[in-house]
N, C-alpha and C positions, 0 to 999 in steps of 0.2 A: 495535460488534463483532458479527459474525455468530454466531448461536446454532446449535449442532449438535445439541442434545438430550441429549448425554451426561451433562453435569453436572445438567441439569434433571431427568432421570429418576432420577439417583442421589439427589437431594434428595426427589423425589416419592415414591419407593419406600423411602424411608428405609432371615549373610552367606555367599551362595554364590559361584559363579564367574561371570566375565563374559567374553563373547566379544570378541576383538580384531577387530571388523568393520572393513573398509577402506572408505573413501569413494571412489566413482567420480566423476571430474570431467571426463570426456571429452565433447565435443560435436562430432560429425562426421557426414557422410554424408547420405543421403536414404532414405525408406522402402524403396525397392527394394534398398538395399545394407545394411540393418540386419543386423548379426550379433551374436553373443553379447557382444562387447566394446565395442560402439559406442553402445548406447542410453544417453543422457546422464543426468547428474545434472541436476535442474531447479532451480538457484538462479535462477529465471526472471526476477527483476527486471532482468537485463542483456540480455534478448532484444529482438526488434523491437517497437516500441511499448511500451517497458518502463516509461515514466514514469507514475507514479500521482500525480495532483494531490491533495494534502490541504490545504495552506496555501500556495498559489502566491503568492510575494511579489514576484517580479521576472520580467520578460520583455523581451527585446530581440532584434532581428535583427542578427547579426554581418555584417561586410563580406563574408565568404565564403558568405553565404546561410544558414548554420546558425542555430539559435536558442540563446539563452542564457537559462536559467531558474534560479530558486532556489525552494526549498520549505522553509518553516520546520519542517516535520515530517519532514525527511529528514536525520537526524544523520550518516548514512554518506556522503552526497553532497549537501550543501546547495546547492552551486552547480555546474551542469553545462552543457556544450554538448550539444545534441541535433540530430538531423536534423529535417527538416520533418515527418517522421512520428513524431517523438518517440522515437527510438532513441538511447540514450546514446552519445556519442562520447568525452567526457573529463569526469572529475570534477576540479574545481579544488581545490587544496590549501588550503582555508580553512575554519575552524570558527567557531562563535559569530558567525554572519553577521548583521550589522545592516543594511547597505545596499549596493547595487551600482549602478555607473554604467558606461556604455560611451562612450568619446569618439569623435570623428569618424574617428580613425585605426584604430578597432577595438580599442583597448586596454581591458582590463577592470579596473576599480578596485573593491576590496571593503574593507569595514570589519570588523575583528574587535573588537567592543565590549568583550569580556572582557579582551583583552590590550592594549587601547588602541593598535591597530596598523592601518596602512594597507598594502594589498597592490596591486601592479600586475602584471597578467598579459597575455600576448598572447592572441589568440583561440583558440589551441590549448592553453591552460592552462599554458604555461610561465611561471614566476615571473620577472619582470623587476626588481622593486623591492619592498622592504618597509621601512617606517620607522614611527616613533612609539613613545612610551613614556609611562607615566602621570605626571601632574603638572598643575599649574595655571599655571605660568609660561610665558613665550613659547615656542611650538613644542611644548609638551607637551599631552597629551590627558587629559581626565578623564571624558568620556562622548561619544565621537564617534558621531553618529547619521545624518549624511548627507554626501554628497560630490559634487563636480562638477569639471569641468576646463574651462579657458578655451582660447582659440584658440592660445595659445603653449605649451600643455601644462602651465601652472601648475595646481596642485591646491588646491582649496578644501574645507576640512573644517568642517562644522558641529559644534561642540563644546558639548554641552548640560549640562556639569558644573556645578560650584558657581558659576562665572562664565561664563554662556553667551556665545559669541563665534563668529566665523568666523575660522579660521586659514588663511592663504595660504602655500603652499609652492611652491618651484620644481619643475621636472619631475624633479629628483633627490631631492626630499624635504627640501630645506633650507628652514628657516623664513625667511619674508619679512616678514610683518606680520599683525596682527590687524585685523579689521573689525567694527564695531558696538560699542555700549556697553550696559552692564547696570548697573542699580541694585538692590541688595538690598532697598531700601525701596519698590520698585514702579516703574512707568513714570513718569519725571519729565519726559520730553520725547518728541517724535515719533521721535527717533533711538534711543531705548532699546528693547532687547529685553524682551519679557515672557517667553514660553517659545518660542524659535525651534524650528520643527519640520522645515522642509525648505528646500532651497536649489536654485536653478537659475541658469544663466549663459547669457547671450545670445551670439550670434555676434560682437557688438561688445564683449563682455566686461563688460557690466553684470551686477551681482550682485543677484539677487532672493531675498528671504528670506520664507518663509511663517511668520508668527508666530501665537501663540496667539489664538484667537477671531477668525479671519478678517481679519487685518491682513497687508498685503503691504508690505515695506520694500524700497527700491531704493537701490543704491550704484553709483557710477560706477567705471570701470576702475581708478582710483587708490584706491578704498576709501572715498571721501567719501560721506556720507549725501546722498541726493537727495530722497526722498519717502517718505511713509507714507500708504497708503490703506486704507479699510475696504471689504471686499467686501460689496456690497449683497445681502441675502437669500441664503440663509437666515441667521438670526441665529446659530444654532449650527453653526459649521463649523470644522473643524480641519484644518490643512494637514499631514496625515500624510506625503504625498508630493506632489511638484509637478514638472511638466514645462513647459518653455517652447518654443513652436513658432516658430522663426525666420521661417518663410515667411509667417505671418499675424500675428505679434507677440501671439498669444493664449496664455493659460495653461490648463493642465489640472491640476486638483488632485483628490486622492483623500482621502476622509474615512472612515477605518475605523469610527470610533465611531458615526457616523450613517448608514453604508452609503450613500454618495452620491459621485458624481463630477460635477464642475462644469467648464465652460469659461467663462472670463471674459477681458475685455480689460484693457489697461494702466490704464484708468480705474477698474477694479473693477466694471464692469457685467457681470452674468452674461449670457452669450450662450446657453448650453445647460445645463440641469440634467437629467442623465440620470435617467430614471424609476426610483426605488428598487425598484419592483416587478419591473423587469427585471434587477436586480442579484442574482446568486445568493448572494453572501455579501460580506463586507467587501472592497471594492476596495482593493488595496494599491499598485498602480503602473500607469501608462498609457504606451503607446507610440503615436506617430503613424506609421501605415503607409499611405503614399499619402493618400487621402481618408478613410481609416478610422481609428478609434481602437480599439486593442487593449488590453484591461484585464485584468490579473491579478486574479482574483476567487476566492481560496480554492481550491475544487476544480475550477475551470475557467478557461479563457482565453476571454473574451467579446469579440466584435467588434461595434462600433457604427458607424453612419454618423456623419459630422461633425455632423449635426443631432440626434443622440441616439437614432436608431432602432436597436433591437437587430436585428442581422443574422444572427449564428450564434454557435456556441460550440464549443470543443474540450474535452471532458472526458477524452478518451483513456482509454477503459475497458480498455486493454490492460494496465494496471498491476495489481498484485495486492492490496496491503494485507493484511488478515487473510484467510486462506484456510481452506476447510473442505471435507471430503469429497474423494474422488478416484476417477476411473474412467478406463479406457483403452478407446478406441474404434477405428474403422477407421484404418489407416495409422499405428498407434501414437500417435494423438493423445491428449492428456490433456484431461480435463474436470474442472472443480472449481468450487465455489462461492466467490465473492469478496466482499470487504467491501462493495462497492457494490450487492449484491443481485442480481448477474447470475451465471449459469453461464457460465464462460469455456471456450473451446476454444483449446488451444495445440498447435503441432506437437511432435513427439517431441524436437526439439532446442531447445525453449524459445522459439519465436517465436509471438507472438500471432496468432491466426486471426480470432476474432470473439467478441463477446458474444452469447450466445443468450438464453434466456428469463430473466425475473426470477422471484424466489421470495421468499416471506416467511419461510420456515423450511425448513431442509434437514437431514434426519437420515440419509439414505442416497442414494446415487447409483450408477447402473449404466448402461452403454451396450451396445447390441447391436453386436458387432464386425462384423457383416455389413451390416445396414441403416443403422446409425448412430442408430437410435431411442434416445431418452434417457428414463430412468426416474428419478423423484425421489420419495422418501418424505418426508412431512411429519408428524412425530410429534405435534406440537401440535394440528394440525387433523385428524389421523387419516385421511390420504389417501395413496394411491400414484397418481401421474400419469404417463402416457406422452406423450412429445412426438415429433414427427417429427425427423429429423436436423438440420433447420435451426431447431429450437426452436419450431416452430409446431404448431397443431392439438392443443392439450392435451386429453387424454382421461383422466378419472379411472377407473381400473380397479379400485380398491378404496377403500372409505371406512368410516367408523365404524359399528358395529352389532354384533350378536351372531350373525349368520348365518354359514353355512359359508364364504362368500367375503369376509366382512367382516374389517376389521383394527381394532385398538385400540392406539395408540401404535406404529406401524410404524417400525422402525429400519433396520438394514443391509440392503442389497440385493445380490444376486448374479445375474448373467445368464450362463447357461452352457448350451450346446447347445440353444438355442431356448427355454429355460425361465427365467422370472424367479422367484427365491426371495426371500421377504420374511420378515424376523424380526419376527413379530407379537407384540410383547413382552407386553402385558397378557393376550392370549389364550393365552399359553404354547405357541406353536406356530410352525412354519415353513409359510407359505403358498406355493402354486405357481400360476403363471399362464403362459399362452402369451404370445408377444410382442404379440399383438393384444388381450390383456387377458382372454382366456377362462380361467376358473378351472379348475385341474386337480386341486385337492385340497389337503390339508395333512397334516402329521405332527407328532408330539410326544406322548410318553406323558403321561397325566394321572393315573396311579396306578402303584404298584409301584416297583421300584428305579430305574427310568428316568424317574421323574416330573420333568418340566421345570417346576420350581417357582421358578426363579430368573430369570425374565424374559429370554428370548433377545434378544441385541442384534445379532449378526452371524453369518453362515454362510459356510462354505467347503466345497469338495469336494476330498478328497485324491487321490493317484495311484491308490489302491485303490478309488475310488468311494465312499468313506465320507463322510458329512456330519459336519463339525466345527463345533460351535456355541458361540460365546462367550455367556456369560450374565452378568447383573448378580447378584453375590453368590453364585453357585453354581459358579464355575469353568468348565470346558470340557466339553461333552457330545459324545459321538460316537455316530452312528447308522450302520447298514449302508446299502448301496445300496438295500436293500429297505425302508428306513425303520424298522428296529427298533433299539431301544436296545442299545448295546454296552457302553460304560463312560463314566466321567467322570474328569477329572484337573485339576490346577491348583487353587490355593487362593485364595479371595477373602480379602484381608487388609487391613492397615493401610497408611496412606500411608508410602512410603519403604522398605518391606521389599522387597528386591531380587527375590525369587523369587515374590512374591505379586501377585495381580491386584487393582487398585483399581477403575478405570473403563474397561472395554473400549471401544475406538474403531475396531476393525477386526480381522479375522482372515484369514490365508491359509495355504496349505500349499505346500511345494516338491515337486520331483520325487521325493524320497525319503520323502514324507509327514511330514516334520518340520513342526511347527506354529509359526506366528509370531503373537503377539497384541500389538496396539498398545494402550498404556495412556495415555489422555488426561490423567489427573491426575498420575500418577507420571512422565510424559514418558519413556517407554521402550518397547522392543519385547522381549517375552519369547519365548524359544525353547524348545520342548519337542520331544523326539525322537518317532519314530513310535509309541513305546510309552507316551507321555504323561509321560516323565520330564523334569524341568526341566534344561535344558542351560546357559543363561546369558541375558544381556540385551544389547541394543544401545542405544546412546544414553545421554544423561544429561540432567538437568533444565536448564531455560533458563539459558544462560550466554553466549550470543552466538557461540560457536564453531560450525563446520559440523556437528559431531556432537551439538549441543545441541538438544533438542526443546522446544517451547513450545506446549502445547495441540494436539497432533497429532490427525489423524483421517483416515479413508479409506485404509486400508492396501491396496495391491494388489501383485501379483507378476507378473513377466513370464515368458516361457517359458525364460529362462536363469537363473531364480531370483534376479533382482535385485528388491529391495524399494523401493517408492515410497510416499510418503504426503504429505498436505497438512500442512505444518508451521505450522499456525495462526497464532500471533502473530508468528512469524518471517517471515511473508509469503513463503513459498517452497514449492516442491515439492522434496522431498529424496529422494535415492536412496542406498541402501546396498547393498553387496555382502555376501553372507552366508557367505563361505568363510574366515572368520578362524579363527585358532587359539585354543584355550581357554587362558586364563591367569588368575592370581589378580587380584582387583580392586586 
């Protein structure tokens, strides 16, 4: 998970009303036509290049040219069709996904292991057939783990329950026969299953079963046992998944436990052992695409030559995962930190543009709306770094120390009117720099009634030109445009108290100088009026609904007073309108 520094600093430094805010869900237009009502919500995982590989378990090319993929870490859409640029087309209605196969006609077969059920879809995601129920007698399923289809459309299901077997159904899901034998006392003959793990069917309808510890069993089209062979080297190999290539009569098998993929012939002789050092993570499934082998490997889709040479990969960094911090740049583009350690750029309507620089730690993010220059603060390493608009030419403009231009635990950033403002937490001040990194000075009282003793975390400038500063444990400070202390308001309090601040993660002001403070731990946005009076809150703790926040950070506001923030563990950029009516909780 990406670290933002909010909780880290909290540890290091050791019922009112609620607003009925409305959610904006519109996504339309282009930058030249952006008006008050059209800047979109960013539930970005459905934008272009939206798929984020975490545990890629299946890949196939459909007959219409689109891809079919499944991801074990995607509970909302575990099986989906996508374009060749990995934009989601359709989510298939299946959960608890165990295994997927696609037949020669483009039908998609999926196993729901929890319900002991088999589903058949067309390539557009329409359900054509479902069958199966739990049990151990003929036709019933106790632990279905793999599936394949023969040339007549008959369906074969590998059932690894109390009595492992292959169950054959006709194309309508009617039981036909069982294949294979099992002895609870161990393997008594070559025809007996040990622990069958995978199944593949040839164009001539021979059935191949990958069994525990590198054994391949073959059955003829009538289900009669033909042979059992041992795959030579390596000794420890498990047939987690297997594919049969009809054009060469060779097999491709994937072994998750030992992180290896093998190609072998019908005699069990290994032809290619893919170099484990080339494998990014546990290979879960292979597809033959022309002369290439495409392997689903956790967080990437890897492509190899048929002789085992690694050729290329697709990690598709357009997906989000956990997100942190947020800034708006030229053309209303959004910038934020993502789980894979890149700063991402997205269009205002939620389409992936590019992955920019990598970072180890990000506690603040700002973008020059004119030049597109990007600024990142790193609280742990004590630096503020400027990048060109394309993410190159990093220049450290501030680093650790006790000098006038130095920073210590820099947190939130604000870029406004050509000036970069840095919340210099440990030095108890706000630092100012030009866009090129030239130091302009700092402010923050160190004595008297305006003493900034609560470690500033974020800064904003209201419509009256006043500086509004969120602090750890000290509420909100306000300074005049001349940088003199005016007042403070807001109370640092305990977890769950609606009107109190726990851990600030961003602060902004609207056109009426109302103040909005994002709280990362209490998962809420607090609203104060221009006089500092608490008005209400937006959002609620993590619950999965659109208005539920989970470790948010990076609050920003557009010129129409719409609020945006990186909704951390929810993996999205969320937008809320602020014109709700006050009502009781």
